[in-house]
Each structure stands twice: as C-alpha cells, then as structure tokens.
C-alpha positions as CSV (number, residue, x, y, z in Angstrom):
1,X,23.6,0.2,23.4
2,X,21.9,3.8,24.3
3,X,23.8,6.2,21.4
4,X,23.1,3.3,18.8
5,X,19.3,3.1,20.3
6,X,19.5,7.4,19.5
7,X,21.3,6.9,15.3
8,X,19.1,4.6,14.5
9,X,16.2,6.6,15.9
10,X,17.5,10.2,13.8
11,X,18.0,8.2,10.6
12,X,14.6,6.7,11.1
13,X,12.5,9.8,11.4
14,X,15.6,11.6,9.2
15,X,14.6,9.3,7.1
16,X,10.7,9.7,7.3
17,X,10.6,13.3,7.7
18,X,11.9,13.2,3.8
19,X,10.1,10.9,2.4
20,X,6.8,13.5,3.6
21,X,8.3,16.4,1.6
22,X,9.0,14.1,-0.9
23,X,5.3,14.0,-2.4
24,X,5.5,16.9,-5.0
25,X,1.6,16.6,-6.7
26,X,-2.0,16.2,-4.4
27,X,-4.7,14.4,-6.1
28,X,-6.3,17.9,-6.8
29,X,-3.8,18.4,-9.9
30,X,-4.8,16.1,-12.0
31,X,-5.8,16.4,-15.2
32,X,-8.8,13.3,-16.1
33,X,-8.6,11.8,-19.1
34,X,-10.5,8.3,-19.9
35,X,-9.3,5.3,-19.7
36,X,-10.1,1.7,-21.3
37,X,-6.5,-0.5,-21.9
38,X,-5.7,-1.3,-17.6
39,X,-3.0,-2.6,-19.3
40,X,-1.4,1.2,-19.5
41,X,-1.2,1.5,-15.2
42,X,1.7,1.0,-13.7
43,X,2.6,-3.0,-12.7
44,X,4.6,-1.9,-9.3
45,X,4.5,0.8,-7.3
46,X,8.1,2.8,-6.2
47,X,10.0,3.3,-2.5
48,X,11.8,6.7,-1.9
49,X,14.3,5.8,-4.3
50,X,12.2,5.4,-7.6
51,X,12.5,1.6,-7.9
52,X,10.2,-1.3,-7.6
53,X,8.5,-1.6,-4.8
54,X,4.8,-3.6,-4.3
55,X,3.1,-5.2,-7.0
56,X,-0.4,-3.2,-7.8
57,X,-3.0,-5.8,-7.4
58,X,-6.1,-4.2,-7.6
59,X,-7.9,-1.5,-9.7
60,X,-11.6,-0.1,-7.9
61,X,-13.8,1.5,-9.9
62,X,-15.5,4.6,-8.4
63,X,-16.2,7.4,-6.3
64,X,-13.8,7.7,-3.0
65,X,-17.1,7.4,-1.0
66,X,-17.8,4.5,-2.3
67,X,-14.2,2.9,-2.1
68,X,-14.5,3.9,2.0
69,X,-17.7,2.7,2.6
70,X,-16.5,0.0,1.2
71,X,-13.7,-1.1,3.0
72,X,-15.1,0.3,6.1
73,X,-18.1,-2.4,6.4
74,X,-15.1,-4.9,6.3
75,X,-13.2,-3.5,9.6
76,X,-10.3,-1.9,7.8
77,X,-9.0,0.8,9.1
78,X,-7.6,3.8,8.7
79,X,-3.4,4.3,9.0
80,X,-2.2,6.8,11.0
81,X,-0.1,9.6,8.7
82,X,3.6,9.3,8.8
83,X,5.7,11.8,11.2
84,X,8.1,11.6,13.7
85,X,5.6,11.2,16.5
86,X,4.3,8.0,14.6
87,X,7.7,6.9,14.0
88,X,8.9,7.7,17.5
89,X,6.0,4.7,18.4
90,X,6.6,2.7,16.0
91,X,10.3,2.1,16.0
92,X,8.9,1.9,20.4
93,X,7.0,0.0,19.8
94,X,7.9,-3.0,16.9
95,X,10.8,-4.9,19.2
96,X,7.9,-5.0,22.1
97,X,5.6,-6.4,19.9
98,X,3.2,-4.4,21.2
99,X,-0.3,-3.1,19.7
100,X,-0.8,-0.2,17.8
101,X,-3.5,-0.9,15.2
102,X,-3.2,2.1,12.6
103,X,0.4,2.1,12.9
104,X,1.3,4.3,10.2
105,X,3.1,3.0,6.6
106,X,6.0,3.3,4.9
107,X,5.5,6.3,1.6
108,X,5.1,4.4,-1.8
109,X,4.4,7.0,-5.0
110,X,3.0,6.6,-8.0
111,X,1.9,9.5,-10.4
112,X,4.3,11.6,-8.9
113,X,3.2,11.3,-4.7
114,X,2.8,9.3,-2.5
115,X,-0.6,7.1,-1.4
116,X,-3.5,8.8,-1.1
117,X,-5.5,6.2,1.1
118,X,-3.4,3.9,3.7
119,X,-5.6,1.1,5.4
120,X,-5.0,-1.7,7.1
121,X,-6.4,-4.3,9.6
122,X,-4.3,-5.0,12.1
123,X,-3.1,-8.4,13.1
124,X,-1.8,-10.1,16.8
125,X,0.4,-6.7,17.4
126,X,2.1,-3.7,15.3
127,X,4.7,-6.6,13.7
128,X,1.9,-8.5,11.5
129,X,-1.8,-7.0,9.5
130,X,-2.5,-6.6,6.2
131,X,-2.5,-3.6,4.4
132,X,-3.4,-2.0,1.1
133,X,-2.1,1.1,-0.7
134,X,-4.6,3.1,-3.1
135,X,-3.9,6.0,-5.8
136,X,-5.8,8.1,-8.2
137,X,-5.1,6.9,-11.1
138,X,-6.1,10.9,-12.5
139,X,-8.6,8.0,-14.9
140,X,-12.0,7.7,-15.5
141,X,-13.7,5.1,-16.8
142,X,-15.2,5.2,-19.9
143,X,-19.1,5.1,-17.7
144,X,-17.2,8.1,-16.0
145,X,-16.4,6.9,-13.0
146,X,-13.1,7.4,-10.8
147,X,-10.7,4.1,-11.5
148,X,-8.4,3.9,-8.4
149,X,-5.8,1.4,-7.7
150,X,-4.4,0.3,-4.6
151,X,-1.1,-2.5,-3.7
152,X,-2.2,-5.1,-1.4
153,X,0.3,-6.5,1.2
154,X,0.8,-8.8,4.1
155,X,3.6,-7.4,7.1
156,X,4.3,-11.1,8.7
157,X,7.5,-9.5,10.6
158,X,10.1,-7.5,10.7
159,X,13.2,-7.3,8.8
160,X,16.2,-4.6,8.7
161,X,15.8,-2.6,4.8
162,X,18.9,-2.9,2.8
163,X,17.7,0.0,0.7
164,X,17.3,2.6,3.9
165,X,20.8,2.1,6.1
166,X,19.2,-1.2,7.9
167,X,16.6,0.5,9.2
168,X,13.9,-1.6,10.6
169,X,10.8,-2.4,9.0
170,X,8.3,-4.7,8.3
171,X,8.5,-7.7,6.1
172,X,6.0,-8.8,4.0
173,X,4.7,-12.5,3.2
174,X,6.0,-13.7,-0.7
175,X,2.1,-15.2,-1.4
176,X,1.1,-11.4,-2.2
177,X,-1.8,-13.2,-4.2
178,X,-3.4,-14.6,-1.8
179,X,-3.6,-10.7,-0.1
180,X,-5.4,-9.3,-3.1
181,X,-7.6,-12.2,-2.7
182,X,-8.8,-11.1,0.9
183,X,-9.0,-8.2,0.1
184,X,-11.6,-8.8,-2.9
185,X,-13.6,-11.0,-0.9
186,X,-13.7,-7.8,1.4
187,X,-15.1,-5.7,-1.1
188,X,-17.2,-8.5,-3.1
189,X,-19.4,-8.4,0.2
190,X,-19.7,-5.3,0.6
191,X,-23.0,-3.3,0.1
192,X,-21.5,-1.2,-3.1
193,X,-20.3,-3.5,-5.1
194,X,-21.3,-4.2,-8.6
195,X,-18.9,-6.9,-10.8
196,X,-15.5,-8.5,-11.3
197,X,-13.2,-8.4,-13.9
198,X,-9.6,-9.6,-13.7
199,X,-6.5,-8.3,-16.5
200,X,-2.6,-10.1,-16.3
201,X,-0.2,-6.8,-15.8
202,X,2.8,-9.1,-15.9
203,X,3.9,-13.0,-16.8
204,X,3.7,-15.1,-13.0
205,X,7.0,-14.4,-11.1
206,X,8.0,-17.1,-9.1
207,X,10.6,-15.9,-6.4
208,X,10.9,-12.6,-7.3
209,X,13.5,-9.8,-5.7
210,X,11.9,-6.4,-4.3
211,X,14.1,-5.2,-2.1
212,X,14.5,-6.4,0.9
213,X,11.4,-9.0,0.4
214,X,11.3,-12.1,-2.2
215,X,7.7,-12.5,-3.8
216,X,5.2,-15.0,-6.0
217,X,2.4,-14.3,-8.5
218,X,0.6,-14.9,-10.8
219,X,0.4,-11.6,-12.4
220,X,-2.9,-10.7,-12.4
221,X,-5.1,-7.9,-11.2
222,X,-8.9,-7.7,-10.3
223,X,-10.9,-5.0,-11.2
224,X,-13.9,-4.4,-8.8
225,X,-16.8,-1.8,-10.4
226,X,-18.9,-0.5,-7.7
227,X,-22.9,0.1,-8.0
C-alpha cells in the first residue's frame, strides 16, 4: 500500500509540474484587438492535452481591478498555485475530507496559457467548492474595456481522472449553469456592476461527456459589464 501511495504521489507531482511548465504565454504577451461579436470567443477551455474540458459560460468586461474587487466583495478567495507542496497537501487532505479553503485548481488552457485568475468559494471540506477560472481574452470591447472569459463549475466530490493515469481529482456537478448563475448573482450584487447581456455559444447540451465528467447546459453565456 505504501509503495502504491508513493507511486501515485510521484505521478501526481510529475503531472502537476508538467502542467506548470506547459504555459507558453503570459497576459503581457497579448496583442490586443477589438471584439464586438462574442460568438468568436472559445466555447470550452482545454485540458493539458488540448481536449475540451469545461464550458466557457461567463464573459466579464472591465479592468482586472474591477473584476477582482467584485469577487472580493462576494467573498471569493484566490486559489493556491499548483506546485509540489500544494499537490501533496491535496493528496493528503482529500481522502480525509479536511479543510483546505485555498486548494489549487488543475490547470486548464485558453489562448496558449493557463488561467490568469483562479477563484473559489470553499465548501464544507476540500472535496467541494464553487470555483471559476478566468482568462484575459486578448480582446477589448468597443469602448476599450478589457474582455475576460470564465468557466464556472462546482466541485461536488472526488473521482479518478481517466485522462491522467486515474489520479484522484475533483468531479464537477453536471449542472454547470447553476454555478454560472451563482457567479452572476454574486457579481450583480457588487458595487461596480453595470449591466448584463447574454449570447448563445452552443445549442443546449444534455449528458455531454467531457473526460471524467458529464454535464448539461443551456449553452448561454452571461456577459457582465462593470461600470
């Protein structure tokens, strides 16, 4: 058993490190352009092998300061970076259902890099949480404000990742629209909120298989504009 645990630990740390060093671009590398047609934005983020993972269900328009202030006001917290120490902590805490309110998220990819912002609302223990990954899209809105895209999902327990040697990972609730709407509710209540529109990024999906997860969604993306 100890040998199996050691092998699992080595694999998990190795996979995490490979994901860390896979990042090839940073937000400062972006050449900005203007976007008015939101349907040109991605529909899904990608895993570390460039396969569709979580649906993009949020677009936010404003500065990074406006964005982080709105989430701060709603008591979302920044996730720890993914590194060997945090991975080991997750490996130990998860089967024991201990609290880890700033637990790291697995890296997902858009625009050639990992998420720029990773935020969460802790659940009753490390196994459950509300969370959202956010990227600077590289686009500005018509009025010059920055466009951010986000994927909001709810971690409802642990599962084995069939894509990564069956390493334990979080499973997400199939009702991804519910998590999107929770984020919207929190941001609408923030002092900097301005208005909201929506667009259809894909047809409604029922029991869509994405890796180890099965999701359903109405395909709507909520666009929040900050003042």
